N, CA, C, O and the ligand as a Tripos MOL2 file, in Angstrom:
@<TRIPOS>MOLECULE
protein
  309   307    78     0     0
PROTEIN
NO_CHARGES

@<TRIPOS>ATOM
      1 N         128.2170   58.4180  161.7690 N.3       1 MET1
      2 CA        129.0360   59.2650  160.8290 C.3       1 MET1
      3 C         128.3920   59.2370  159.4800 C.2       1 MET1
      4 O         128.2990   60.2710  158.8180 O.2       1 MET1
      5 N         127.9120   58.0070  159.0210 N.am      2 LYS2
      6 CA        127.2310   57.8600  157.7430 C.3       2 LYS2
      7 C         126.0560   58.8560  157.5960 C.2       2 LYS2
      8 O         125.8830   59.5340  156.5830 O.2       2 LYS2
      9 N         125.2660   58.8880  158.6880 N.am      3 TYR3
     10 CA        124.0860   59.7320  158.6720 C.3       3 TYR3
     11 C         124.4510   61.2210  158.4740 C.2       3 TYR3
     12 O         123.7410   61.9680  157.8000 O.2       3 TYR3
     13 N         125.5440   61.6080  159.0640 N.am      4 LEU4
     14 CA        125.9990   63.0170  158.9550 C.3       4 LEU4
     15 C         126.3090   63.3870  157.5340 C.2       4 LEU4
     16 O         126.0190   64.4950  157.0840 O.2       4 LEU4
     17 N         126.9300   62.4020  156.7950 N.am      5 ILE5
     18 CA        127.2990   62.6650  155.4210 C.3       5 ILE5
     19 C         126.0290   62.7580  154.5540 C.2       5 ILE5
     20 O         125.9180   63.6330  153.6950 O.2       5 ILE5
     21 N         125.0530   61.8230  154.7980 N.am      6 VAL6
     22 CA        123.7850   61.8650  154.0970 C.3       6 VAL6
     23 C         123.1210   63.1910  154.3340 C.2       6 VAL6
     24 O         122.6790   63.8530  153.3940 O.2       6 VAL6
     25 N         123.0460   63.5930  155.6220 N.am      7 LEU7
     26 CA        122.3720   64.8500  156.0200 C.3       7 LEU7
     27 C         123.0440   66.0180  155.3140 C.2       7 LEU7
     28 O         122.3600   66.9130  154.8180 O.2       7 LEU7
     29 N         124.3750   66.0250  155.2600 N.am      8 ALA8
     30 CA        125.1260   67.1130  154.5740 C.3       8 ALA8
     31 C         124.8170   67.1450  153.1090 C.2       8 ALA8
     32 O         124.6630   68.2230  152.5350 O.2       8 ALA8
     33 N         124.7250   66.0300  152.5030 N.am      9 VAL9
     34 CA        124.4110   65.9360  151.0440 C.3       9 VAL9
     35 C         122.9680   66.4910  150.8400 C.2       9 VAL9
     36 O         122.7190   67.2900  149.9370 O.2       9 VAL9
     37 N         122.0530   66.0470  151.6920 N.am     10 VAL10
     38 CA        120.6310   66.5350  151.5560 C.3      10 VAL10
     39 C         120.5460   68.0020  151.6560 C.2      10 VAL10
     40 O         119.9180   68.6710  150.8360 O.2      10 VAL10
     41 N         121.2220   68.5370  152.7340 N.am     11 MET11
     42 CA        121.2760   69.9880  153.0080 C.3      11 MET11
     43 C         121.8330   70.7380  151.7980 C.2      11 MET11
     44 O         121.3460   71.8100  151.4380 O.2      11 MET11
     45 N         122.8400   70.1690  151.1910 N.am     12 ALA12
     46 CA        123.5210   70.8040  150.0390 C.3      12 ALA12
     47 C         122.5340   70.8060  148.8790 C.2      12 ALA12
     48 O         122.4360   71.8140  148.1800 O.2      12 ALA12
     49 N         121.8100   69.7390  148.6460 N.am     13 ILE13
     50 CA        120.8450   69.6770  147.5680 C.3      13 ILE13
     51 C         119.7410   70.7330  147.7600 C.2      13 ILE13
     52 O         119.4060   71.4710  146.8340 O.2      13 ILE13
     53 N         119.1650   70.7900  149.0260 N.am     14 VAL14
     54 CA        118.1340   71.7690  149.3600 C.3      14 VAL14
     55 C         118.6090   73.1540  149.1130 C.2      14 VAL14
     56 O         117.9080   73.9550  148.4940 O.2      14 VAL14
     57 N         119.8200   73.4670  149.5930 N.am     15 TRP15
     58 CA        120.4200   74.7770  149.4610 C.3      15 TRP15
     59 C         120.5750   75.1120  147.9240 C.2      15 TRP15
     60 O         120.2590   76.2150  147.4790 O.2      15 TRP15
     61 N         121.0570   74.1420  147.1800 N.am     16 PHE16
     62 CA        121.3100   74.3610  145.7260 C.3      16 PHE16
     63 C         119.9790   74.5780  145.0050 C.2      16 PHE16
     64 O         119.8840   75.4660  144.1570 O.2      16 PHE16
     65 N         118.9670   73.8020  145.3160 N.am     17 VAL17
     66 CA        117.6270   74.0110  144.6660 C.3      17 VAL17
     67 C         117.0870   75.3980  145.0090 C.2      17 VAL17
     68 O         116.6190   76.1290  144.1360 O.2      17 VAL17
     69 N         117.1580   75.7460  146.2860 N.am     18 ARG18
     70 CA        116.6880   77.0910  146.7320 C.3      18 ARG18
     71 C         117.3180   78.2000  145.9870 C.2      18 ARG18
     72 O         116.6610   79.0990  145.4620 O.2      18 ARG18
     73 N         118.6100   78.1180  145.9520 N.am     19 ASN19
     74 CA        119.3920   79.1550  145.1960 C.3      19 ASN19
     75 C         118.9910   79.2640  143.6650 C.2      19 ASN19
     76 O         118.8720   80.3480  143.0930 O.2      19 ASN19
     77 N         118.8070   78.1010  143.0930 N.am     20 ASN20
     78 CA        118.4080   78.0700  141.6880 C.3      20 ASN20
     79 C         117.0330   78.6610  141.4910 C.2      20 ASN20
     80 O         116.7980   79.3430  140.4940 O.2      20 ASN20
     81 N         116.1220   78.4210  142.4060 N.am     21 ARG21
     82 CA        114.7550   79.0380  142.3580 C.3      21 ARG21
     83 C         114.8230   80.5130  142.4010 C.2      21 ARG21
     84 O         114.1820   81.2110  141.6150 O.2      21 ARG21
     85 N         115.6210   81.0020  143.3450 N.am     22 ARG22
     86 CA        115.6890   82.4330  143.5570 C.3      22 ARG22
     87 C         116.2900   83.0950  142.2820 C.2      22 ARG22
     88 O         115.9020   84.2010  141.9060 O.2      22 ARG22
     89 N         117.2310   82.3980  141.6400 N.am     23 ALA23
     90 CA        117.8760   82.9480  140.4630 C.3      23 ALA23
     91 C         116.8660   82.9450  139.2840 C.2      23 ALA23
     92 O         116.8670   83.8260  138.4250 O.2      23 ALA23
     93 N         116.0190   81.9130  139.3000 N.am     24 ASP24
     94 CA        115.0530   81.8230  138.1900 C.3      24 ASP24
     95 C         113.9380   82.8540  138.2480 C.2      24 ASP24
     96 O         113.5630   83.4500  137.2380 O.2      24 ASP24
     97 N         113.4140   83.0510  139.4620 N.am     25 GLU25
     98 CA        112.2050   83.8980  139.6380 C.3      25 GLU25
     99 C         112.3230   85.2920  138.9880 C.2      25 GLU25
    100 O         111.4550   85.7010  138.2170 O.2      25 GLU25
    101 N         113.4590   86.0400  139.3270 N.am     26 PRO26
    102 CA        113.4930   87.4040  138.6920 C.3      26 PRO26
    103 C         113.6930   87.2500  137.1970 C.2      26 PRO26
    104 O         113.1980   88.1090  136.4690 O.2      26 PRO26
    105 N         114.3440   86.2790  136.6870 N.am     27 GLY27
    106 CA        114.6080   86.1000  135.2550 C.3      27 GLY27
    107 C         113.2530   85.8480  134.5510 C.2      27 GLY27
    108 O         113.0440   86.3290  133.4370 O.2      27 GLY27
    109 N         112.3180   85.0860  135.2030 N.am     28 LYS28
    110 CA        111.0730   84.7840  134.5880 C.3      28 LYS28
    111 C         110.1270   86.0340  134.5820 C.2      28 LYS28
    112 O         109.3540   86.2540  133.6500 O.2      28 LYS28
    113 N         110.2410   86.8370  135.6860 N.am     29 GLU29
    114 CA        109.3570   87.9990  135.7260 C.3      29 GLU29
    115 C         109.7780   89.1120  134.7790 C.2      29 GLU29
    116 O         108.9250   89.8170  134.2400 O.2      29 GLU29
    117 N         111.0470   89.2780  134.5720 N.am     30 LYS30
    118 CA        111.5510   90.3630  133.7840 C.3      30 LYS30
    119 C         110.9800   90.3860  132.3810 C.2      30 LYS30
    120 O         110.5350   91.4380  131.9230 O.2      30 LYS30
    121 N         110.9790   89.2290  131.6660 N.am     31 PRO31
    122 CA        110.4230   89.2920  130.2570 C.3      31 PRO31
    123 C         108.9630   89.6550  130.2880 C.2      31 PRO31
    124 O         108.4990   90.2950  129.3440 O.2      31 PRO31
    125 N         108.2070   89.3000  131.2920 N.am     32 ARG32
    126 CA        106.8410   89.6740  131.3890 C.3      32 ARG32
    127 C         106.6980   91.1410  131.4980 C.2      32 ARG32
    128 O         105.8320   91.7430  130.8620 O.2      32 ARG32
    129 N         107.5500   91.7410  132.3090 N.am     33 GLN33
    130 CA        107.4670   93.2290  132.4420 C.3      33 GLN33
    131 C         107.8440   93.9290  131.1680 C.2      33 GLN33
    132 O         107.2630   94.9510  130.8020 O.2      33 GLN33
    133 N         108.8460   93.3560  130.4820 N.am     34 ASP34
    134 CA        109.3040   93.8730  129.2190 C.3      34 ASP34
    135 C         108.2070   93.9130  128.1340 C.2      34 ASP34
    136 O         108.1430   94.8210  127.3050 O.2      34 ASP34
    137 N         107.3290   92.8520  128.1880 N.am     35 THR35
    138 CA        106.2990   92.7420  127.1850 C.3      35 THR35
    139 C         105.1920   93.7920  127.5170 C.2      35 THR35
    140 O         104.4920   94.2690  126.6240 O.2      35 THR35
    141 N         105.0560   94.1370  128.8350 N.am     36 LEU36
    142 CA        104.0780   95.1080  129.2040 C.3      36 LEU36
    143 C         104.6190   96.5490  129.0660 C.2      36 LEU36
    144 O         103.8280   97.4890  128.9880 O.2      36 LEU36
    145 N         105.8560   96.7220  129.0370 N.am     37 GLU37
    146 CA        106.4730   98.0120  129.1530 C.3      37 GLU37
    147 C         106.2450   98.9110  127.8290 C.2      37 GLU37
    148 O         105.9230  100.0940  127.9420 O.2      37 GLU37
    149 N         106.4180   98.3260  126.6300 N.am     38 PRO38
    150 CA        106.2910   99.1890  125.4860 C.3      38 PRO38
    151 C         104.8990   99.8410  125.5060 C.2      38 PRO38
    152 O         103.8870   99.1400  125.5270 O.2      38 PRO38
    153 N         104.8500  101.2140  125.4990 N.am     39 PRO39
    154 CA        103.5660  101.8650  125.6100 C.3      39 PRO39
    155 C         102.7680  101.6530  124.3650 C.2      39 PRO39
    156 O         103.2290  101.9340  123.2590 O.2      39 PRO39
    157 N         101.5330  101.1430  124.5460 N.am     40 GLN40
    158 CA        100.6590  100.9660  123.3710 C.3      40 GLN40
    159 C          99.8810  102.2730  123.1100 C.2      40 GLN40
    160 O          99.3860  102.9400  124.0180 O.2      40 GLN40
    161 N          99.8140  102.5800  121.8350 N.am     41 ASP41
    162 CA         99.0820  103.7610  121.3720 C.3      41 ASP41
    163 C          97.5710  103.5060  121.5180 C.2      41 ASP41
    164 O          96.9650  102.7530  120.7560 O.2      41 ASP41
    165 N          97.0160  104.1470  122.4970 N.am     42 MET42
    166 CA         95.5870  103.9620  122.7930 C.3      42 MET42
    167 C          94.7340  105.0090  122.0720 C.2      42 MET42
    168 O          95.0240  106.2060  122.0780 O.2      42 MET42
    169 N          93.6630  104.4950  121.4500 N.am     43 VAL43
    170 CA         92.7490  105.4700  120.7550 C.3      43 VAL43
    171 C          91.3700  105.3070  121.3250 C.2      43 VAL43
    172 O          91.1030  104.3800  122.0900 O.2      43 VAL43
    173 N          90.4770  106.2280  120.9430 N.am     44 GLN44
    174 CA         89.1130  106.1400  121.4710 C.3      44 GLN44
    175 C          88.1110  105.9570  120.3580 C.2      44 GLN44
    176 O          88.2380  106.5390  119.2810 O.2      44 GLN44
    177 N          87.1080  105.1350  120.6340 N.am     45 CYS45
    178 CA         86.0850  104.8610  119.6230 C.3      45 CYS45
    179 C          85.2340  106.1930  119.5330 C.2      45 CYS45
    180 O          84.8720  106.8190  120.5300 O.2      45 CYS45
    181 N          84.9590  106.5510  118.2470 N.am     46 ALA46
    182 CA         84.2340  107.8280  118.0240 C.3      46 ALA46
    183 C          82.7840  107.6830  118.4520 C.2      46 ALA46
    184 O          82.1140  108.7020  118.6180 O.2      46 ALA46
    185 N          82.2490  106.4540  118.6440 N.am     47 VAL47
    186 CA         80.8290  106.2730  118.9630 C.3      47 VAL47
    187 C          80.6600  106.0260  120.4920 C.2      47 VAL47
    188 O          79.9030  106.7350  121.1550 O.2      47 VAL47
    189 N          81.3370  105.0670  121.0090 N.am     48 CYS48
    190 CA         81.0810  104.7350  122.4740 C.3      48 CYS48
    191 C          82.1880  105.1700  123.3860 C.2      48 CYS48
    192 O          82.1390  104.9060  124.5870 O.2      48 CYS48
    193 N          83.2340  105.8640  122.8220 N.am     49 SER49
    194 CA         84.3520  106.4360  123.6140 C.3      49 SER49
    195 C          85.1730  105.3550  124.3080 C.2      49 SER49
    196 O          85.8880  105.6510  125.2650 O.2      49 SER49
    197 N          85.0900  104.1510  123.8620 N.am     50 LEU50
    198 CA         85.8480  103.0570  124.3980 C.3      50 LEU50
    199 C          87.3170  103.2040  124.0080 C.2      50 LEU50
    200 O          87.6520  103.5020  122.8620 O.2      50 LEU50
    201 N          88.2050  102.9800  125.0290 N.am     51 HIS51
    202 CA         89.6950  103.0160  124.6930 C.3      51 HIS51
    203 C          90.1650  101.6990  124.2520 C.2      51 HIS51
    204 O          89.8550  100.6810  124.8700 O.2      51 HIS51
    205 N          90.9320  101.6840  123.1590 N.am     52 LEU52
    206 CA         91.4410  100.4190  122.6480 C.3      52 LEU52
    207 C          92.7780  100.6630  121.9300 C.2      52 LEU52
    208 O          93.0290  101.7790  121.4730 O.2      52 LEU52
    209 N          93.6470   99.6320  121.8220 N.am     53 PRO53
    210 CA         94.8920   99.8720  121.1210 C.3      53 PRO53
    211 C          94.7000  100.2040  119.6330 C.2      53 PRO53
    212 O          93.8580   99.6360  118.9380 O.2      53 PRO53
    213 N          95.5340  101.1610  119.1870 N.am     54 ARG54
    214 CA         95.4090  101.5870  117.7580 C.3      54 ARG54
    215 C          95.3710  100.4120  116.8010 C.2      54 ARG54
    216 O          94.6330  100.4280  115.8150 O.2      54 ARG54
    217 N          96.2060   99.3450  117.1050 N.am     55 THR55
    218 CA         96.3460   98.1710  116.2100 C.3      55 THR55
    219 C          94.9540   97.4340  116.0940 C.2      55 THR55
    220 O          94.7130   96.7440  115.1030 O.2      55 THR55
    221 N          94.0710   97.5830  117.0840 N.am     56 GLU56
    222 CA         92.7580   96.8790  117.1150 C.3      56 GLU56
    223 C          91.6380   97.7420  116.5920 C.2      56 GLU56
    224 O          90.5520   97.2500  116.2850 O.2      56 GLU56
    225 N          91.9120   99.0780  116.4870 N.am     57 ALA57
    226 CA         90.8670   99.9640  116.0640 C.3      57 ALA57
    227 C          90.6070   99.9070  114.5800 C.2      57 ALA57
    228 O          91.5090   99.6350  113.7880 O.2      57 ALA57
    229 N          89.3430  100.1710  114.2020 N.am     58 LEU58
    230 CA         88.9600  100.1730  112.7640 C.3      58 LEU58
    231 C          88.8970  101.6280  112.3140 C.2      58 LEU58
    232 O          88.1620  102.4360  112.8820 O.2      58 LEU58
    233 N          89.7010  101.9590  111.2560 N.am     59 PRO59
    234 CA         89.8280  103.3260  110.8030 C.3      59 PRO59
    235 C          88.5850  103.6810  109.9720 C.2      59 PRO59
    236 O          88.1010  102.8640  109.1900 O.2      59 PRO59
    237 N          88.0810  104.8990  110.1500 N.am     60 GLY60
    238 CA         86.9540  105.4160  109.3910 C.3      60 GLY60
    239 C          87.3890  106.6570  108.5740 C.2      60 GLY60
    240 O          88.5810  106.8830  108.3670 O.2      60 GLY60
    241 N          86.4450  107.4190  108.1350 N.am     61 ARG61
    242 CA         86.7570  108.6170  107.4120 C.3      61 ARG61
    243 C          87.2640  109.7080  108.3070 C.2      61 ARG61
    244 O          86.9370  109.7450  109.4930 O.2      61 ARG61
    245 N          88.0510  110.5910  107.7650 N.am     62 GLU62
    246 CA         88.5510  111.8320  108.4720 C.3      62 GLU62
    247 C          89.3220  111.4200  109.8000 C.2      62 GLU62
    248 O          89.2830  112.0980  110.8270 O.2      62 GLU62
    249 N          89.9780  110.3130  109.6710 N.am     63 GLY63
    250 CA         90.8300  109.9080  110.7560 C.3      63 GLY63
    251 C          90.1280  109.3780  112.0340 C.2      63 GLY63
    252 O          90.7610  109.1640  113.0680 O.2      63 GLY63
    253 N          88.8290  109.1820  111.9200 N.am     64 ARG64
    254 CA         88.0530  108.5890  113.0240 C.3      64 ARG64
    255 C          88.3920  107.1950  113.2030 C.2      64 ARG64
    256 O          88.7770  106.4960  112.2650 O.2      64 ARG64
    257 N          88.2500  106.7500  114.4600 N.am     65 LEU65
    258 CA         88.5440  105.3390  114.7600 C.3      65 LEU65
    259 C          87.4110  104.6630  115.5580 C.2      65 LEU65
    260 O          86.7750  105.2840  116.4090 O.2      65 LEU65
    261 N          87.1890  103.4220  115.2690 N.am     66 TYR66
    262 CA         86.0880  102.7120  115.9510 C.3      66 TYR66
    263 C          86.4870  101.4560  116.5720 C.2      66 TYR66
    264 O          87.4820  100.8680  116.1490 O.2      66 TYR66
    265 N          85.7700  100.9760  117.5790 N.am     67 CYS67
    266 CA         86.1060   99.7560  118.2830 C.3      67 CYS67
    267 C          85.6640   98.5190  117.5490 C.2      67 CYS67
    268 O          86.2550   97.4490  117.6940 O.2      67 CYS67
    269 N          84.5640   98.6780  116.7170 N.am     68 CYS68
    270 CA         84.0550   97.5670  115.9440 C.3      68 CYS68
    271 C          83.3870   98.0730  114.6850 C.2      68 CYS68
    272 O          83.1500   99.2670  114.5040 O.2      68 CYS68
    273 N          83.0900   97.1030  113.8100 N.am     69 ALA69
    274 CA         82.4990   97.4840  112.4980 C.3      69 ALA69
    275 C          81.0610   98.0480  112.7540 C.2      69 ALA69
    276 O          80.6270   98.9550  112.0440 O.2      69 ALA69
    277 N          80.3580   97.5290  113.7260 N.am     70 LYS70
    278 CA         79.0150   97.9850  114.0560 C.3      70 LYS70
    279 C          79.0050   99.4840  114.3360 C.2      70 LYS70
    280 O          78.1010  100.1930  113.8950 O.2      70 LYS70
    281 N          79.9930   99.9620  115.0580 N.am     71 HIS71
    282 CA         80.0380  101.4100  115.4510 C.3      71 HIS71
    283 C          80.4540  102.2110  114.2470 C.2      71 HIS71
    284 O          80.0130  103.3510  114.0950 O.2      71 HIS71
    285 N          81.2790  101.6670  113.3900 N.am     72 ARG72
    286 CA         81.7410  102.3600  112.2190 C.3      72 ARG72
    287 C          80.5090  102.5970  111.2650 C.2      72 ARG72
    288 O          80.3450  103.6590  110.6650 O.2      72 ARG72
    289 N          79.6950  101.5680  111.1810 N.am     73 VAL73
    290 CA         78.4580  101.6830  110.3940 C.3      73 VAL73
    291 C          77.5360  102.6530  111.0270 C.2      73 VAL73
    292 O          76.9250  103.4740  110.3430 O.2      73 VAL73
    293 N          77.4150  102.5810  112.3280 N.am     74 HIS74
    294 CA         76.5240  103.5000  113.1600 C.3      74 HIS74
    295 C          76.8570  104.9120  112.8890 C.2      74 HIS74
    296 O          75.9590  105.7500  112.8090 O.2      74 HIS74
    297 N          78.1270  105.2250  112.7390 N.am     75 ALA75
    298 CA         78.6480  106.6500  112.5470 C.3      75 ALA75
    299 C          78.5220  107.0080  111.1170 C.2      75 ALA75
    300 O          78.7290  108.1770  110.7910 O.2      75 ALA75
    301 N          78.1910  106.0850  110.1950 N.am     76 GLY76
    302 CA         77.9900  106.4400  108.8130 C.3      76 GLY76
    303 C          79.2510  106.3500  107.9880 C.2      76 GLY76
    304 O          79.2620  106.7310  106.8170 O.2      76 GLY76
    305 N          80.3070  105.8490  108.5870 N.am     77 ASP77
    306 CA         81.5630  105.6170  107.7840 C.3      77 ASP77
    307 C          81.4510  104.2840  107.1360 C.2      77 ASP77
    308 O          82.3620  103.8660  106.4210 O.2      77 ASP77
    309 ZN         82.5440  101.7750  119.9390 Zn       78 ZN78
@<TRIPOS>BOND
     1     1     2 1
     2     2     3 1
     3     3     4 2
     4     3     5 am
     5     5     6 1
     6     6     7 1
     7     7     8 2
     8     7     9 am
     9     9    10 1
    10    10    11 1
    11    11    12 2
    12    11    13 am
    13    13    14 1
    14    14    15 1
    15    15    16 2
    16    15    17 am
    17    17    18 1
    18    18    19 1
    19    19    20 2
    20    19    21 am
    21    21    22 1
    22    22    23 1
    23    23    24 2
    24    23    25 am
    25    25    26 1
    26    26    27 1
    27    27    28 2
    28    27    29 am
    29    29    30 1
    30    30    31 1
    31    31    32 2
    32    31    33 am
    33    33    34 1
    34    34    35 1
    35    35    36 2
    36    35    37 am
    37    37    38 1
    38    38    39 1
    39    39    40 2
    40    39    41 am
    41    41    42 1
    42    42    43 1
    43    43    44 2
    44    43    45 am
    45    45    46 1
    46    46    47 1
    47    47    48 2
    48    47    49 am
    49    49    50 1
    50    50    51 1
    51    51    52 2
    52    51    53 am
    53    53    54 1
    54    54    55 1
    55    55    56 2
    56    55    57 am
    57    57    58 1
    58    58    59 1
    59    59    60 2
    60    59    61 am
    61    61    62 1
    62    62    63 1
    63    63    64 2
    64    63    65 am
    65    65    66 1
    66    66    67 1
    67    67    68 2
    68    67    69 am
    69    69    70 1
    70    70    71 1
    71    71    72 2
    72    71    73 am
    73    73    74 1
    74    74    75 1
    75    75    76 2
    76    75    77 am
    77    77    78 1
    78    78    79 1
    79    79    80 2
    80    79    81 am
    81    81    82 1
    82    82    83 1
    83    83    84 2
    84    83    85 am
    85    85    86 1
    86    86    87 1
    87    87    88 2
    88    87    89 am
    89    89    90 1
    90    90    91 1
    91    91    92 2
    92    91    93 am
    93    93    94 1
    94    94    95 1
    95    95    96 2
    96    95    97 am
    97    97    98 1
    98    98    99 1
    99    99   100 2
   100    99   101 am
   101   101   102 1
   102   102   103 1
   103   103   104 2
   104   103   105 am
   105   105   106 1
   106   106   107 1
   107   107   108 2
   108   107   109 am
   109   109   110 1
   110   110   111 1
   111   111   112 2
   112   111   113 am
   113   113   114 1
   114   114   115 1
   115   115   116 2
   116   115   117 am
   117   117   118 1
   118   118   119 1
   119   119   120 2
   120   119   121 am
   121   121   122 1
   122   122   123 1
   123   123   124 2
   124   123   125 am
   125   125   126 1
   126   126   127 1
   127   127   128 2
   128   127   129 am
   129   129   130 1
   130   130   131 1
   131   131   132 2
   132   131   133 am
   133   133   134 1
   134   134   135 1
   135   135   136 2
   136   135   137 am
   137   137   138 1
   138   138   139 1
   139   139   140 2
   140   139   141 am
   141   141   142 1
   142   142   143 1
   143   143   144 2
   144   143   145 am
   145   145   146 1
   146   146   147 1
   147   147   148 2
   148   147   149 am
   149   149   150 1
   150   150   151 1
   151   151   152 2
   152   151   153 am
   153   153   154 1
   154   154   155 1
   155   155   156 2
   156   155   157 am
   157   157   158 1
   158   158   159 1
   159   159   160 2
   160   159   161 am
   161   161   162 1
   162   162   163 1
   163   163   164 2
   164   163   165 am
   165   165   166 1
   166   166   167 1
   167   167   168 2
   168   167   169 am
   169   169   170 1
   170   170   171 1
   171   171   172 2
   172   171   173 am
   173   173   174 1
   174   174   175 1
   175   175   176 2
   176   175   177 am
   177   177   178 1
   178   178   179 1
   179   179   180 2
   180   179   181 am
   181   181   182 1
   182   182   183 1
   183   183   184 2
   184   183   185 am
   185   185   186 1
   186   186   187 1
   187   187   188 2
   188   187   189 am
   189   189   190 1
   190   190   191 1
   191   191   192 2
   192   191   193 am
   193   193   194 1
   194   194   195 1
   195   195   196 2
   196   195   197 am
   197   197   198 1
   198   198   199 1
   199   199   200 2
   200   199   201 am
   201   201   202 1
   202   202   203 1
   203   203   204 2
   204   203   205 am
   205   205   206 1
   206   206   207 1
   207   207   208 2
   208   207   209 am
   209   209   210 1
   210   210   211 1
   211   211   212 2
   212   211   213 am
   213   213   214 1
   214   214   215 1
   215   215   216 2
   216   215   217 am
   217   217   218 1
   218   218   219 1
   219   219   220 2
   220   219   221 am
   221   221   222 1
   222   222   223 1
   223   223   224 2
   224   223   225 am
   225   225   226 1
   226   226   227 1
   227   227   228 2
   228   227   229 am
   229   229   230 1
   230   230   231 1
   231   231   232 2
   232   231   233 am
   233   233   234 1
   234   234   235 1
   235   235   236 2
   236   235   237 am
   237   237   238 1
   238   238   239 1
   239   239   240 2
   240   239   241 am
   241   241   242 1
   242   242   243 1
   243   243   244 2
   244   243   245 am
   245   245   246 1
   246   246   247 1
   247   247   248 2
   248   247   249 am
   249   249   250 1
   250   250   251 1
   251   251   252 2
   252   251   253 am
   253   253   254 1
   254   254   255 1
   255   255   256 2
   256   255   257 am
   257   257   258 1
   258   258   259 1
   259   259   260 2
   260   259   261 am
   261   261   262 1
   262   262   263 1
   263   263   264 2
   264   263   265 am
   265   265   266 1
   266   266   267 1
   267   267   268 2
   268   267   269 am
   269   269   270 1
   270   270   271 1
   271   271   272 2
   272   271   273 am
   273   273   274 1
   274   274   275 1
   275   275   276 2
   276   275   277 am
   277   277   278 1
   278   278   279 1
   279   279   280 2
   280   279   281 am
   281   281   282 1
   282   282   283 1
   283   283   284 2
   284   283   285 am
   285   285   286 1
   286   286   287 1
   287   287   288 2
   288   287   289 am
   289   289   290 1
   290   290   291 1
   291   291   292 2
   292   291   293 am
   293   293   294 1
   294   294   295 1
   295   295   296 2
   296   295   297 am
   297   297   298 1
   298   298   299 1
   299   299   300 2
   300   299   301 am
   301   301   302 1
   302   302   303 1
   303   303   304 2
   304   303   305 am
   305   305   306 1
   306   306   307 1
   307   307   308 2
@<TRIPOS>SUBSTRUCTURE
     1 MET1         2 RESIDUE 1 A MET
     2 LYS2         6 RESIDUE 1 A LYS
     3 TYR3        10 RESIDUE 1 A TYR
     4 LEU4        14 RESIDUE 1 A LEU
     5 ILE5        18 RESIDUE 1 A ILE
     6 VAL6        22 RESIDUE 1 A VAL
     7 LEU7        26 RESIDUE 1 A LEU
     8 ALA8        30 RESIDUE 1 A ALA
     9 VAL9        34 RESIDUE 1 A VAL
    10 VAL10       38 RESIDUE 1 A VAL
    11 MET11       42 RESIDUE 1 A MET
    12 ALA12       46 RESIDUE 1 A ALA
    13 ILE13       50 RESIDUE 1 A ILE
    14 VAL14       54 RESIDUE 1 A VAL
    15 TRP15       58 RESIDUE 1 A TRP
    16 PHE16       62 RESIDUE 1 A PHE
    17 VAL17       66 RESIDUE 1 A VAL
    18 ARG18       70 RESIDUE 1 A ARG
    19 ASN19       74 RESIDUE 1 A ASN
    20 ASN20       78 RESIDUE 1 A ASN
    21 ARG21       82 RESIDUE 1 A ARG
    22 ARG22       86 RESIDUE 1 A ARG
    23 ALA23       90 RESIDUE 1 A ALA
    24 ASP24       94 RESIDUE 1 A ASP
    25 GLU25       98 RESIDUE 1 A GLU
    26 PRO26      102 RESIDUE 1 A PRO
    27 GLY27      106 RESIDUE 1 A GLY
    28 LYS28      110 RESIDUE 1 A LYS
    29 GLU29      114 RESIDUE 1 A GLU
    30 LYS30      118 RESIDUE 1 A LYS
    31 PRO31      122 RESIDUE 1 A PRO
    32 ARG32      126 RESIDUE 1 A ARG
    33 GLN33      130 RESIDUE 1 A GLN
    34 ASP34      134 RESIDUE 1 A ASP
    35 THR35      138 RESIDUE 1 A THR
    36 LEU36      142 RESIDUE 1 A LEU
    37 GLU37      146 RESIDUE 1 A GLU
    38 PRO38      150 RESIDUE 1 A PRO
    39 PRO39      154 RESIDUE 1 A PRO
    40 GLN40      158 RESIDUE 1 A GLN
    41 ASP41      162 RESIDUE 1 A ASP
    42 MET42      166 RESIDUE 1 A MET
    43 VAL43      170 RESIDUE 1 A VAL
    44 GLN44      174 RESIDUE 1 A GLN
    45 CYS45      178 RESIDUE 1 A CYS
    46 ALA46      182 RESIDUE 1 A ALA
    47 VAL47      186 RESIDUE 1 A VAL
    48 CYS48      190 RESIDUE 1 A CYS
    49 SER49      194 RESIDUE 1 A SER
    50 LEU50      198 RESIDUE 1 A LEU
    51 HIS51      202 RESIDUE 1 A HIS
    52 LEU52      206 RESIDUE 1 A LEU
    53 PRO53      210 RESIDUE 1 A PRO
    54 ARG54      214 RESIDUE 1 A ARG
    55 THR55      218 RESIDUE 1 A THR
    56 GLU56      222 RESIDUE 1 A GLU
    57 ALA57      226 RESIDUE 1 A ALA
    58 LEU58      230 RESIDUE 1 A LEU
    59 PRO59      234 RESIDUE 1 A PRO
    60 GLY60      238 RESIDUE 1 A GLY
    61 ARG61      242 RESIDUE 1 A ARG
    62 GLU62      246 RESIDUE 1 A GLU
    63 GLY63      250 RESIDUE 1 A GLY
    64 ARG64      254 RESIDUE 1 A ARG
    65 LEU65      258 RESIDUE 1 A LEU
    66 TYR66      262 RESIDUE 1 A TYR
    67 CYS67      266 RESIDUE 1 A CYS
    68 CYS68      270 RESIDUE 1 A CYS
    69 ALA69      274 RESIDUE 1 A ALA
    70 LYS70      278 RESIDUE 1 A LYS
    71 HIS71      282 RESIDUE 1 A HIS
    72 ARG72      286 RESIDUE 1 A ARG
    73 VAL73      290 RESIDUE 1 A VAL
    74 HIS74      294 RESIDUE 1 A HIS
    75 ALA75      298 RESIDUE 1 A ALA
    76 GLY76      302 RESIDUE 1 A GLY
    77 ASP77      306 RESIDUE 1 A ASP
    78 ZN78       309 GROUP 0 **** ****
């Protein structure tokens, strides 16, 4: 009878841990999706046509954008 009680307690712990993991997994994945969801404004380098986020682009003259300072110099801006 003692063993049955121990077995029941172990089964209860295993069940409890499994349920907690299932509850945690979607919660952990959701914030990751949220960080990816906001659409980033992508722009194109005027020299090499590389696509990059507007926040990382270097602005040049006449609204042109560049991926790096080297390409901005190359374009004469
Ligand atoms: Zn470039």
